[in-house]
N, C-alpha and C positions, 0 to 999 in steps of 0.2 A: 559523837564522832565532828570536827571540827570543819573546816572548809580546806583547809591542807589538805586532809586525808582522804574529804570525798574525791577533790580532784583527782588525785594519784589512785582512787580507786578509777577512775573517770579513764584513767590511762589505761588501767588493768584491765579493764573492759577489753581495751580496743588491740595488747598484747597478747591476753593468754591464749594460749596455743589451746586449737579447738581438739573434742576427746576422742573423734574418726579420725584424724590422723594421728594425731599422738598415739593414740592405739594402735593405728598399722605399722608403725616406726618401731613399737615395741614388740610385734609379731615380726617383723622384718630382721629384725637385730637378734631376737631369740630364734628365727630361722638359721640365721647364721654360723649363729653361734653352734648348734645342733649339729650342723655339716662341719664347723670345722676340726668339733671335737673328733672326728673320726680320721683326719689328718695325722701320719704319723708320728708316731713322739710326744703328743698331745696331752699338757696337765691337766690344764684345765682352760676355762674358758671365763669373760668376767664382760662386765656391764659397765659402760662410763660416760664420762661428758655429761649433755644437761640433760637426756633421760635419765638416766642413774642419779643426777642429782636435781632433779625436778623442777629443771628452773630452763624448760624449754621456751620461744617464747612463737608465736607466729607468726610467719608458714614455719610451719613442721619443715623442716631441712634433713636430717640425718639421724643417725643414733650409733655409737659410738659404741665400742668394743676391743675386746683382745685376745689372743690364744697366747697361752702359754707353756712352750716349747720344756720338755725335758732334755737340759745339757747333754746327760749322758747318750740320747741317743742322736749330736748331732756336737762331738765335741772340739770340733773345727770352728765353731759357729761360735763369734761374740771375742768380746776383748777379753775374757778370761779363760778362752778357749785357745782356736789357733788365727784367731782374729778374720774370721771369713766374715764378709760383709753379707748382709742380711739379703742383696737382690736375687740370689739364686732362689730362695726358701719363700721368697715371699711370689714367686713368678708359679713355685711348685704349689700354693696354696690356693692360688687365685685359678690357678687348672684344675682343683679338684673343685672348689664351690661353683665354680660358673657352671656346672654342665647339671648339676646337683641343684641349684635355684632355679634354671630357667625350668624344671621339672612343675615348679610350680607357677612362674612368672615365666611364662615364655621367651616374652622379648627381653629380659634381664642380658646384663650383658659386664662382665668383669675385666675393672682395670687394676691399678696403681695409684695409691696419694703417697701422699709426704710416708707418712709409718705404715703402710702395707697393701690389703685386697682393700678394693672400692668399687661397691656394687651399685649399679643403679637397674633402678626396674622397669621403668618407662611402664609402669600404673600409677596412672593418677587418683587418689580418692579425695572428692571434693576440690581439684582442681590442685593437690600438694600429692606432691612425689619423692618420698623420704626416702635417701640412697644409707648405704650402712658401711662404715670405714672401719678395719678390722685393723687392729695392732698385729705383727707377730714377734710377742717378746719372749725373751732372755730370764730366767731367775738371775738373782745376781751369789755369785759366792763370798765376796765378799758386802756386808751394810745391807740396809732394805733395802724392796722395790724391786726392780724390774729393770733390763736393757731392751730398747725398742730401738727401730727405727729408722735411720734419718737416708730414707732413698733416694734424695736429691742430693746429697751429696757423701752416699751410700760408705754410711758411719753407725754404728749402734751412741745410744743414749741413752744417760739413766734418768728412770723417771721410777714414779711411783700411784698409777691411776687409780687399782683398787685401794691405796691408803687416803689419796681423794675423796672417792666415795663416801668413805668413813666417816672423815673430818668432817664433810660438810652436811653429812646426814645424823651428826653427835648431836646432843643436848636436847633440852624439852623441848615438847611438841610447839608451842606458842616461841619457843629462840627460832628453831628448822623455819615456821613459821614466816617469820618476820624477816629471815635470811635473804627465801628463797623469793620475796616479795621482794626486798632490795634489788638480788639479782636482777632479776627478770625486768624492771625499772632502771638501774643502768645501764642494760645491754642495750636496752629500747634508746636510751639518750645516747648513747656511745653509740650506736647506728643510724641514728639521725644524721650523720658528718659523712660527708661522700669519702672520705680519706676516713673511719676513724682512728682514733689514738690510742688504745686498747684491746686488746684481745678477750676475748668474752674471759674465759678461766684467768686473767690477772683480776678483771672485775671480781668475780665470784673469791679468790684468794681471797681481796682487800676484806672483802663482805664477812668472810669468815673471821678475819682477823680484828677487824671494830667492833661488832656489833656482839653486842650481850644483853643477856636477857634484862628485861621489861623497858625495854625500848620499844613508844610505838613507829611506827611504818616513816609516818615524818620524821620524826626523829633519829632513827636510825637510818634513814639514806643522810641525812646532812651531816652527822658524822663519818661515815666514810667518806663524804666528798671532800667536808673537813682538811681529814685526817691524810689522806689520798695525796691532797693539794700540796699539803702543806710538807710530806715527806716527800713528793716529787721535784716539788720545788727549790728542795732544799742540794735535791744531787742524788738521795736516798734510793737504792732499788728494792723491790718488795721479794723477799725470800719465797723458795717455794714451800708451801704450809707443810706438807711434811719431811723437808728437809733434807730429800734426795738429789735434785736436779738442781742446776742454777739460778739464779735470781734471775727472775722472770721479766722480760724485756720490753718497751715501750715499741709502740707501732709508729711512732712518729717525733718529733724531737723534745726534749724535755720539755722546753717553754712553752711551746705550744699546745702540750697535755696538761703541763700544771697550769695553765692562764683557763682550759678548759673546762677544768674539775672546781677552780675556784672560783667564774662564772657561774656554776650550776650550782654549790654549796651557797653562795650568794643567792641566789635565786630562792633557795627552798629555805631560807633562812628568814630572808624576807616575809617568806610566805608564814612562815608559822609567829612571825612578830605579829603578822597582821591578820591571824586566824578566823576573825569573826568579824571580818571583813571581807565578804564575798569576791567582790571587784577587784581588790586589792590582792587576794589572794593569786585571781585569776591571771592577772598582770604578772604577777611575782611568776610564777611557776610555765606561762609562756616563754619565759626566757631560758626553761631549760628544754620544757616539750614543745617546742615551736612546732612540730608535725602533731601531735595530739591533742592542744588546749590554745583553742583561740585564742588572740588579743582584742581582749574586751572594750580598747579605746580604738579599734581601726579594724576595719579588716576582714575577710569572716564574713558568719553567719550575724554576726554582733552589729556591725556596719552595716551591713544589709537589712535588720529590722529593725536599727535609728532612721534608716531613710524614711521607709516604710509609713511609721510612724507623723511623718513629716506632714504638712494639711497641704501641700503640695505635689503637682505631678513631678516623678520622678524619673530620669530617662533611662532606658534600658543598658545605652552603656556603665552607666554609674551603680549597677544592680549585677555586673558581669556577666549579663546574658547576652549571648550573641546573635547572629539573624539582622533586620533590619533597624535600625534607627528608630525609638517611637517611644512614647510617654506612658510610663505605667501611673494612675490616678488608681491612690490609698482609697479603700471602703470603709466608708465608716457605720457604724453599730448604731441603734437606739440612741440615744443623748451623748453623740458626739462620742461616744468610744471607738476607738478603732480597733475592727476584728481581725487583730491579731494574739 
């Protein structure tokens, strides 16, 4: 394993979800699904999103799932029925979920998000309190996938969350592992910005499309960034992997997103090119993961260590230490070697 893979692995240790909150999120989602199956006209429930795709980062924030309704029980619901909107049925489901969930989580409450009921549990585990979002869905009469709500616009939209789970979990074990690692790295990179340019699902779709068997993590990461930057800079949209919903939208302007992707792609390419030079790799990857990898040429721990290796006293202000200004005299070991 080269220095590029090593440093990317160090980023993973900082972003990977903790086991206990992750297990709790799965428990909460399953509990909500079990209760939802008792809703009149229920056909089935499903898990979706980062939990189902195995791409959750720290902190564990939510669990996504859905309830599929039998359209025969709701003949007026949805675009292929009487075009009845989803607001009322989402409210009825929330009225069922809230009291039932409070039997196990007394402080839980149920509201709504964009796609259906949302459960807040108010019971942190290791400082993390994952919520559950449950989509109220209808099977489609024509075509694959489901009709899912957009409660913000009070309408139904076509999607295929179950199909996405199948696609993102398909392929040989080595391919799945690489794809999941790259998705987690991409999500961490994207969220360093105060205004992310792409949704987590968009990044997952790009990784699913561009990563093939046989690629190591550094090469796979560069491949996704490079091809995504080229596509977006040329004005092309990312298609829905399941071919059901509309092409995926960017969260910011095309030029901004393309520029971010290209800079990240160039940083990974530079790291791979100088893979045997640890400092050069760190310098390159700091450009992409500035919150996770220190700049070896200044700032952070590297700069502090360099200052303390000097033979003259160092001001505390130069070391970033608070309190009254003072001088720190480096301690010397036998033979003139620094005790660092």
